[in-house]
C-alpha positions in Angstrom: -13.1 56.7 21.2 -17.1 57.2 20.3 -19.1 54.1 20.4 -21.5 53.7 17.6 -23.7 51.1 16.0 -22.6 49.1 13.0 -24.4 49.4 9.8 -26.7 46.4 9.0 -24.8 45.1 6.0 -21.3 44.9 8.3 -23.2 43.1 10.9 -24.4 40.7 8.2 -20.7 40.3 7.0 -19.2 40.0 10.4 -21.9 37.2 11.3 -21.7 35.2 8.0 -18.1 34.6 9.0 -19.4 32.0 11.6 -21.8 30.5 9.1 -19.9 30.9 5.7 -16.8 29.5 6.4 -16.1 28.1 2.6 -18.2 27.1 -0.1 -19.1 23.9 1.5 -20.7 25.3 4.5 -23.3 27.1 2.1 -24.3 23.5 0.5 -24.8 22.1 3.9 -27.3 25.0 5.0 -29.2 25.2 1.9 -29.3 20.9 2.2 -30.6 21.4 5.6 -33.5 24.1 4.4 -34.3 21.5 1.7 -34.8 18.4 3.9 -36.8 20.8 6.2 -38.8 21.8 3.4 -39.7 17.9 2.7 -37.9 17.5 -0.4 -37.5 13.9 -1.9 -35.4 15.1 -4.8 -32.3 17.7 -4.1 -29.9 18.5 -6.7 -26.5 20.5 -6.4 -24.5 22.3 -9.2 -21.5 23.8 -8.2 -19.2 25.9 -10.6 -15.4 26.8 -10.2 -15.4 24.5 -6.7 -18.5 26.9 -5.8 -16.7 30.2 -6.0 -18.5 31.0 -9.1 -21.8 29.7 -8.1 -23.7 27.0 -6.1 -27.0 26.1 -6.8 -29.6 24.0 -4.8 -32.9 22.8 -6.4 -35.5 20.9 -4.8 -39.0 19.8 -4.5 -39.8 20.7 -1.3 -42.8 22.8 0.0 -41.5 25.9 -1.3 -42.1 29.5 0.0 -44.8 31.5 -0.5 -44.9 35.2 -2.0 -45.8 37.1 1.4 -43.0 35.4 3.3 -40.3 35.3 0.7 -38.8 39.0 1.7 -38.5 37.1 5.4 -36.0 34.2 4.1 -33.6 37.2 3.6 -33.8 38.7 7.1 -31.8 37.7 10.0 -33.7 35.5 12.8 -36.5 34.9 10.4 -37.5 31.3 10.6 -40.4 28.9 10.3 -38.8 26.0 12.3 -39.3 27.3 15.8 -43.0 27.3 16.1 -43.3 26.9 19.9 -40.4 29.2 20.6 -38.8 26.3 22.6 -34.9 25.9 22.1 -34.9 22.6 24.3 -36.6 20.4 21.8 -35.4 21.4 18.1 -36.6 19.1 15.7 -35.6 20.6 12.5 -31.9 21.2 11.1 -32.5 24.7 10.6 -33.8 27.0 13.3 -31.7 30.2 13.8 -32.8 32.5 11.0 -29.1 33.2 10.1 -28.0 31.1 7.2 -29.5 32.8 4.1 -29.1 36.3 5.4 -25.6 35.6 6.3 -24.9 33.9 2.7 -26.6 36.7 1.1 -24.6 39.5 2.8 -21.4 37.8 1.1 -22.5 37.1 -2.3 -25.3 37.4 -4.7 -27.9 35.2 -3.9 -31.2 34.5 -5.6 -34.5 32.4 -4.4 -37.1 31.0 -7.1 -39.6 29.0 -5.3 -43.4 27.9 -5.8 -45.5 26.3 -3.4 -48.0 23.4 -4.2 -51.5 25.7 -5.2 -49.5 28.6 -6.1 -50.5 30.3 -9.3 -46.8 31.7 -10.1 -43.4 31.3 -9.0 -41.6 34.1 -7.7 -38.0 35.4 -7.9 -35.8 37.1 -4.8 -32.4 38.9 -5.7 -30.3 39.9 -2.9 -27.1 41.6 -3.9 -24.6 41.3 -1.0 -27.5 42.2 1.4 -29.3 44.5 -0.6 -32.7 43.3 -1.6 -34.4 43.7 -5.5 -38.0 43.7 -5.7 -39.8 40.3 -6.1 -40.2 39.2 -9.5 -43.2 36.6 -11.2 -41.3 33.7 -12.5 -41.8 30.3 -13.7 -41.0 26.8 -12.3 -42.6 23.9 -10.6 -43.5 23.2 -6.9 -40.4 23.7 -5.0 -37.3 26.1 -4.4 -34.2 27.1 -6.1 -31.4 28.8 -4.2 -28.8 30.3 -6.6 -25.4 31.5 -4.7 -23.1 33.7 -6.8 -19.7 35.6 -6.7 -18.8 34.0 -3.3 -16.8 36.9 -1.2 -16.4 39.4 -4.1 -17.1 42.1 -1.8 -14.9 41.0 1.1 -12.2 39.6 -0.9 -9.9 39.0 2.6 -12.0 35.8 3.0 -10.7 34.2 -0.2 -7.1 34.6 1.1 -8.1 31.7 3.4 -9.5 29.6 1.1 -7.4 26.6 0.0 -6.9 25.3 -3.3 -9.9 24.6 -5.9 -9.1 20.9 -5.7 -9.2 21.0 -1.9 -12.6 23.3 -1.9 -14.3 21.2 -4.7 -13.2 17.9 -2.2 -15.0 19.5 0.5 -18.1 20.2 -1.4 -18.3 16.7 -2.6 -17.7 15.5 1.2 -20.8 17.3 2.4 -22.7 15.8 -0.7 -21.9 12.4 0.3 -22.8 12.7 4.0 -26.1 13.9 3.3 -27.0 11.4 1.0 -25.8 8.7 3.4 -27.9 10.2 6.2 -31.0 10.4 4.2 -31.2 7.3 1.9 -34.8 8.0 1.2 -33.7 11.4 -0.8 -32.6 11.3 -4.5 -29.5 13.5 -4.5 -27.9 14.6 -7.9 -24.4 16.2 -8.3 -23.4 18.5 -11.4 -19.9 19.8 -11.1 -18.8 22.4 -13.9 -21.9 21.9 -16.1 -21.6 18.0 -16.2 -23.4 15.4 -14.5 -21.0 14.0 -12.0 -22.9 11.8 -9.7 -26.3 10.7 -8.3 -27.7 8.8 -5.5 -31.1 7.0 -6.6 -33.6 5.5 -4.3 -33.8 1.8 -3.9 -37.1 -0.1 -3.0 -36.4 0.2 0.8 -34.5 2.1 3.4 -32.1 -0.5 4.2 -31.1 -1.5 0.5 -31.0 2.1 -0.2 -28.5 2.4 2.7 -26.4 -0.4 2.0 -26.0 0.8 -1.5 -24.9 4.4 -0.5 -22.3 3.0 1.9 -21.2 0.8 -0.9 -21.0 3.5 -3.0 -19.4 6.0 -0.8 -17.0 4.3 1.2 -16.5 1.1 -1.0 -17.1 -2.5 -1.4 -14.0 -3.2 0.5 -15.5 -1.3 3.8 -18.6 -3.0 3.4 -17.0 -6.2 3.1 -14.8 -5.6 6.3 -17.5 -3.9 8.3 -19.9 -5.0 11.3 -23.1 -3.7 11.6 -23.9 -1.9 15.1 -27.4 -1.9 16.5 -27.2 -1.1 20.4 -29.7 0.8 22.9 -29.1 2.0 26.1 -31.7 3.8 28.4 -32.9 6.7 26.0 -30.2 6.3 23.4 -30.0 4.3 20.3 -26.6 3.5 18.4 -27.1 2.0 15.0 -25.0 2.0 11.6 -21.3 0.3 10.5 -18.0 -0.2 12.0 -15.2 -1.7 10.2 -13.1 -4.2 11.3 -9.7 -3.3 12.9 -7.7 -4.6 9.8 -9.6 -2.0 7.9 -7.8 1.1 9.1 -6.7 4.6 7.8 -4.2 7.3 8.7 -6.8 10.1 8.8 -10.4 10.5 10.4 -12.2 11.4 7.0 -13.9 8.1 7.1 -15.6 8.7 10.6 -19.1 9.9 10.1 -21.2 10.7 12.8 -24.9 11.5 13.0 -26.7 12.9 16.0 -30.8 12.9 15.2 -29.6 12.5 11.7 -27.6 16.0 12.1 -24.2 15.8 10.5 -21.9 16.8 13.3 -18.2 17.2 14.4 -17.4 16.0 17.8 -13.7 15.2 19.2 -15.0 13.5 22.1 -16.8 11.0 19.7 -13.8 10.5 17.6 -11.9 10.0 21.3 -14.5 7.2 22.1 -14.3 5.3 19.1 -10.6 5.3 19.0 -10.5 4.3 22.7 -13.2 1.5 21.9 -10.6 0.1 19.2 -7.9 0.1 21.6 -5.1 -2.0 20.6 -6.5 -3.5 18.1 -5.5 -0.8 15.3 -1.9 1.0 15.5 -1.3 4.2 17.1 -1.8 7.0 14.5 -4.2 4.9 12.5 -8.0 5.2 12.5 -11.0 2.9 11.8 -13.9 3.4 9.4 -17.3 3.9 11.2 -20.8 5.3 10.3 -22.9 5.9 13.6 -26.3 7.2 14.0 -27.0 8.3 17.5 -30.8 8.9 18.2 -31.5 10.6 21.5 -34.5 12.7 22.5 -34.1 16.2 21.4 -34.1 17.6 24.8 -31.3 15.4 25.6 -28.8 17.4 23.1 -28.2 21.0 22.5 -27.5 22.2 18.8 -27.7 25.9 19.7 -23.8 25.9 20.3 -22.5 27.7 17.0 -24.3 29.2 14.2 -22.7 26.3 12.1 -24.5 23.7 13.7 -22.0 21.3 13.3 -21.3 21.3 17.2 -23.6 19.9 19.9 -23.7 19.2 23.6 -24.8 16.2 25.1 -26.9 16.6 28.4 -24.8 13.2 29.5 -22.0 12.9 27.2 -20.1 10.4 29.5 -23.4 8.2 29.0 -23.0 8.5 24.8 -19.1 7.9 25.1 -19.9 4.7 27.4 -22.3 3.3 24.7 -20.0 3.6 22.2 -17.1 2.1 23.5 -18.9 -0.7 25.0 -20.9 -1.6 21.8 -18.1 -1.2 19.4 -15.6 -3.1 21.8 -18.4 -6.0 22.3 -18.4 -6.5 18.5 -14.7 -6.6 17.5 -13.8 -8.5 20.2 -16.0 -11.5 19.6 -14.2 -13.9 17.5 -17.0 -15.1 15.7 -17.0 -11.5 14.2 -13.6 -11.8 13.3 -14.1 -15.1 11.0 -16.1 -14.1 8.0 -13.9 -11.4 6.7 -13.3 -13.0 3.1 -10.3 -11.4 0.8 -11.4 -9.6 -2.3 -8.1 -10.1 -4.8 -8.5 -8.1 -7.9 -7.5 -10.6 -10.5 -7.2 -9.3 -14.3 -8.0 -12.4 -16.3 -6.2 -11.4 -19.5 -3.0 -11.5 -17.6 -3.5 -15.6 -17.9 -5.1 -15.4 -21.4 -2.0 -13.3 -23.2 0.8 -14.5 -21.0 4.0 -15.8 -23.0 3.9 -19.2 -21.9 7.7 -19.7 -22.7 8.8 -17.0 -20.0 6.7 -18.7 -17.3 8.6 -20.5 -14.5 6.8 -24.0 -13.7 9.1 -25.3 -11.0 6.4 -25.8 -8.5 7.5 -28.9 -6.3 6.6 -29.3 -3.0 10.5 -28.2 -1.9 10.1 -25.1 -3.7 7.1 -23.8 -2.4 8.5 -25.1 1.2 4.9 -26.6 2.4 4.7 -29.2 5.2 1.9 -31.4 4.3 0.8 -33.1 7.2 0.7 -37.0 7.7 -2.2 -38.7 6.2 -3.3 -39.9 10.0 -3.5 -36.5 11.3 -5.7 -34.6 8.7 -9.3 -34.8 9.4 -11.5 -36.7 7.2 -13.5 -34.8 4.7 -16.5 -36.6 5.0 -16.8 -36.3 8.9 -19.4 -33.1 9.6 -17.9 -33.0 12.8 -14.6 -31.4 11.1 -16.4 -28.6 9.6 -17.9 -27.9 13.5 -15.2 -25.5 14.2 -15.1 -21.8 12.8 -11.4 -21.8 11.8 -11.6 -25.6 10.5 -8.8 -28.0 10.6 -5.4 -27.5 9.8 -4.0 -29.0 7.0 -0.8 -27.7 6.2 2.0 -25.3 7.0 3.4 -22.7 4.3 7.3 -21.7 4.8 7.1 -22.6 8.2 4.9 -19.2 9.0 1.6 -19.6 7.6 -1.3 -22.2 8.6 -3.3 -23.6 5.8 -6.7 -24.6 7.5 -9.6 -26.0 5.7 -13.6 -25.4 6.6 -16.9 -26.3 5.1 -16.8 -23.2 3.0 -13.2 -22.5 1.9 -9.4 -22.2 3.4 -8.3 -20.0 5.7 -4.6 -18.8 5.9 -3.1 -18.0 9.3 -0.2 -16.1 10.3 0.9 -17.9 13.3 2.9 -15.3 14.8 0.5 -12.5 14.6 -2.2 -15.1 15.8 -0.4 -16.2 18.4 0.7 -12.8 19.7 -2.9 -11.6 20.0 -3.6 -14.8 22.2 -0.6 -14.0 24.6 -1.9 -10.2 24.6 -5.4 -11.2 25.6 -3.9 -13.8 28.1 -1.6 -11.2 29.5 -4.7 -8.3 29.7 -6.9 -11.2 31.5 -4.4 -12.5 34.2 -3.6 -9.0 35.0 -6.9 -7.8 35.8 -7.1 -10.9 38.5 -3.6 -10.1 39.4 -2.1 -13.4 38.4 0.5 -12.7 35.8 3.2 -15.5 36.7 6.9 -14.6 36.7 10.1 -16.2 36.8 13.5 -15.7 39.0 16.4 -15.2 36.4 19.1 -17.4 37.5 21.5 -14.6 36.6 20.2 -11.3 37.0 20.3 -9.0 34.0 22.1 -6.0 34.0 21.2 -3.2 31.4 22.6 0.1 30.5 20.8 2.6 29.2 20.6 6.8 28.4 19.4 9.0 31.5 15.9 9.7 29.9 15.1 5.8 29.6 16.5 4.9 32.9 14.4 7.6 34.8 11.2 6.4 32.9 12.1 2.6 33.9 12.5 4.1 37.8 9.3 6.3 37.4 7.4 3.0 36.4 8.7 0.5 38.5 5.7 0.0 40.4 3.7 -0.7 37.2 6.5 -2.8 36.1 6.3 -5.0 39.4 2.7 -5.6 38.8 3.4 -7.2 35.1 5.8 -9.2 36.1 9.2 -7.4 36.1 11.2 -6.7 39.1 13.7 -4.1 38.5 16.0 -2.2 40.5 18.4 0.9 39.9 22.1 -0.3 39.7 24.1 2.6 39.6 24.2 5.6 37.1 22.1 4.8 34.1 22.2 1.6 34.8 19.2 -1.2 36.0 19.4 -4.7 36.9 16.4 -7.1 36.1 15.4 -10.2 38.6 12.3 -11.4 37.4 10.2 -11.4 34.0 7.3 -12.6 33.0 6.9 -16.4 33.0 6.4 -16.2 29.4 9.5 -14.5 28.1 12.5 -16.5 26.8 15.6 -15.2 29.1 17.7 -14.6 26.0 15.1 -11.6 25.3 15.5 -9.8 28.5 17.7 -6.9 27.5 16.1 -6.3 24.1 12.5 -6.0 25.6 13.4 -3.8 28.6 15.1 -1.4 26.2 12.0 -1.6 24.0 9.8 -0.7 27.0 12.4 2.3 28.0 12.2 3.2 24.6 8.6 3.6 24.4 8.0 5.6 27.9 10.6 7.9 27.0 9.4 8.8 23.0 7.6 12.0 22.5 4.4 10.3 21.9 4.2 8.3 25.1 0.7 8.1 26.3 0.1 9.1 30.0 -2.7 7.0 30.4 -1.9 3.9 33.0 -4.1 1.5 30.7 -2.2 2.4 27.4 1.0 2.0 29.3 0.3 -1.5 30.0 -1.1 -2.4 26.8 2.0 -1.3 25.2 4.1 -3.4 27.8 2.0 -6.2 27.0 2.5 -5.9 23.5 6.0 -6.0 23.6 6.1 -9.3 25.9 3.5 -10.8 23.4 5.9 -10.1 20.2 8.7 -11.8 22.0 6.6 -14.5 24.0 5.0 -15.8 20.9 5.7 -18.6 18.3 8.0 -17.0 15.6 7.9 -17.1 12.0 9.9 -20.1 10.7 9.1 -22.1 13.4 7.5 -25.6 12.2 4.4 -26.5 14.0 3.0 -30.2 14.1 -0.7 -30.8 13.4 -1.8 -30.4 17.2 -0.2 -27.4 17.8 -1.7 -25.8 14.8 -5.0 -27.1 15.7 -4.7 -26.0 19.4 -3.7 -22.6 17.8 -6.7 -22.2 15.8 -9.2 -23.3 19.0 -7.6 -20.6 20.8 -8.2 -18.1 18.0 -11.8 -18.9 17.8 -12.2 -18.3 21.8 -10.0 -14.9 22.0 -11.2 -11.5 21.6 -9.6 -9.4 19.1 -8.3 -12.5 17.3 -8.8 -11.0 13.9 -5.9 -8.8 14.2 -2.5 -9.0 16.0 -1.3 -6.3 18.5 0.0 -4.1 15.7 -3.3 -3.9 14.0 -2.2 -6.6 11.1 -4.7 -9.1 10.0 -3.7 -12.6 11.5 -6.1 -14.6 8.9 -7.3 -14.3 5.8 -10.5 -16.2 4.3 -10.6 -17.5 0.8 -14.3 -19.2 0.1 -14.7 -22.0 -2.4 -16.9 -19.8 -4.3 -14.5 -17.6 -4.9 -11.7 -20.2 -5.8 -14.0 -21.7 -8.2 -14.5 -18.1 -9.8 -10.9 -17.5 -10.0 -10.3 -20.7 -11.7 -13.1 -20.0 -14.0 -15.3 -22.9 -12.9 -18.3 -21.0 -12.6 
């Protein structure tokens, strides 16, 4: 077999496979070029999900007539002025994007510099350049890509549906808009103006407005601002409260020196930071900007430039985990979440009164009002000093109603106590003091082979947590001691739950995760149950413990423990304002 050099057009098409994965990857590359050119306005127009055409227009510095032919040549760039790959401070630098795109499409570049007399047009048809023509436009550049993959049809087979490809295009558009709030971004789909992000009066206002537009008002009302520094690293952005979680990672936004990246290590760090505050298989919503010196991060990992290598990955992961944990574990950060109920006023105005049941007796609502002597004096300012206020009533023997100076709070007593017990167990475990009780009559439990083996394998771990178990014949164990908090009537059930968890396919091998899973089970069985009537002292005691307990805004399963309704919101709800 003879070794030969491949033709240049084929080389470019092969290289394009790493850069041009789908229409959205073209948008990313062209956006980065526009930003590097100093553009303050970037307009995107796409047709047929980018397969028919993609056009990016900006008001950047433009390209001179003399340098325009180089824009379509591989490894030609204006970004590496010092020929140093260790300190890359531009988004583009490889000189591969434009020629890669041009090799698998019909590409045109229309550009004009500030003081140039004319604009100029360069057209490239699947790698073949045409002569530069004089054209007309204002300062800036328009790059248009048509007939993507027309001469490499095999690539078209690997694209998803038009709907999915369009979704990817929109996703790139919004992520760049989020990362650059002082640039106007405009989007046109199939000839129709679809969306635009304008500039507000300052950076922060523009950024907040875009956060609300992209991730929604609900996210913004359930997020915590993050701003932490460590050595040479700076972490900033917003993180959602644990109760605001999704079943995908699509709302995880990571930017390194404003560069949009994808990194499994950072996703893992975020998930580890939230830990047991969100259910397994669920993910928070975060917008994280990591600012570090350019020499501490390598962006020259892949032609697509979405992967980076950190000089000290553990430092970055530690910063993320510690910063997020500090914020979400602070009880005061859990207090101010206010419910935003969507009420249609017309439902009140147009309702048929004859069909409305109005039997609203105390018995019907199952509300236990507190004795007058036990309620706090509304004129006593000291009563308002508590973040969670003072208990006023119990609903259905399940929910506590508390009043603060700003509104009312509904607390799920079981969910709240569950978190309190969980955090207490974790604290006691770390200091080696989980109290246990000896069972008067040891519990004999029959299990299947897998569950029995898993329990025996983790017998030392269970012993540290307060469970004293021993093998007791085939597929049988005997329980002699359990954590003091547990009711002896639940022993068999909780042991079987723990065994099932150990033997499940989703079992996590990390010891800390195993411990937290067991603590979650203990807390669930050892907490005050829904349906139990509490007196005022018990309710207020629960509120005070919530205020001092980390992660008290959600239970061990990720459900909220409380909902706040402000007086202002209630007055609007009843049309008093």
